[in-house]
C-alpha positions as CSV (number, residue, x, y, z in Angstrom):
1,M,83.7,97.8,111.8
2,R,80.9,99.8,113.3
3,N,78.9,100.8,110.2
4,I,81.9,101.9,108.3
5,N,82.8,100.8,104.9
6,V,86.6,101.4,103.9
7,E,85.4,102.9,100.7
8,D,83.4,105.5,102.6
9,P,84.9,109.1,102.6
10,I,87.3,109.9,105.6
11,S,84.6,112.5,106.6
12,K,82.5,109.5,107.9
13,L,85.2,109.1,110.8
14,G,84.2,112.5,112.4
15,I,87.6,114.0,111.7
16,N,87.7,117.7,112.1
17,D,87.3,119.4,108.7
18,D,90.6,121.1,108.5
19,V,92.3,117.7,109.0
20,V,89.9,116.2,106.2
21,D,90.9,119.1,104.1
22,L,94.8,118.4,104.5
23,L,94.1,114.6,104.0
24,N,92.0,115.2,100.8
25,K,95.0,117.7,99.6
26,N,97.4,114.7,100.0
27,D,95.0,112.5,97.8
28,I,93.9,110.6,101.0
29,N,90.1,110.5,100.3
30,T,88.7,107.4,101.5
31,I,89.0,105.4,105.0
32,D,91.0,102.9,103.1
33,D,93.3,105.5,101.8
34,L,94.0,106.5,105.4
35,W,93.9,103.0,107.0
36,K,96.8,101.9,105.0
37,L,99.2,104.6,106.4
38,K,101.3,104.7,109.4
39,R,102.0,107.5,111.8
40,K,105.4,108.1,110.0
41,D,103.5,108.3,106.7
42,L,101.5,111.4,108.1
43,K,104.4,113.0,109.8
44,E,106.1,113.0,106.5
45,L,103.1,114.8,104.9
46,S,103.7,117.5,107.5
47,F,100.7,116.7,109.9
48,T,101.3,117.6,113.5
49,S,101.2,115.1,116.4
50,D,98.1,116.6,117.4
51,Q,96.3,116.0,114.1
52,I,97.7,112.4,113.9
53,N,96.6,111.7,117.4
54,H,92.9,113.2,116.6
55,I,93.0,110.9,113.4
56,I,94.0,107.9,115.5
57,I,91.3,108.5,118.2
58,K,88.6,108.9,115.5
59,M,89.7,105.8,114.0
60,Q,89.8,103.7,117.1
61,L,86.3,104.9,118.0
62,K,85.3,103.2,114.8
63,G,87.2,99.9,115.7
64,M,90.1,100.8,113.4
65,D,93.7,101.9,113.6
66,L,96.4,103.1,111.3
67,N,98.5,100.4,109.5
68,H,95.4,98.1,108.7
69,K,94.6,97.1,112.3
70,K,91.1,96.2,113.6
71,Y,89.5,95.9,116.8
């Protein structure tokens, strides 16, 4: 993973601040916390499709995807 440690805060992914705030409110604070989730999990936490797609794109830019996938 490109200079990313899974213990880093999710803000290191370059996700928009409003989405980071929502993640933090749902006790998702580290990249590892987020990486474990699936799209369905985020939907259940009331994230919009646009927010989920934003998260996925930012993770993919770092060589990661939801559900513990690496590229």
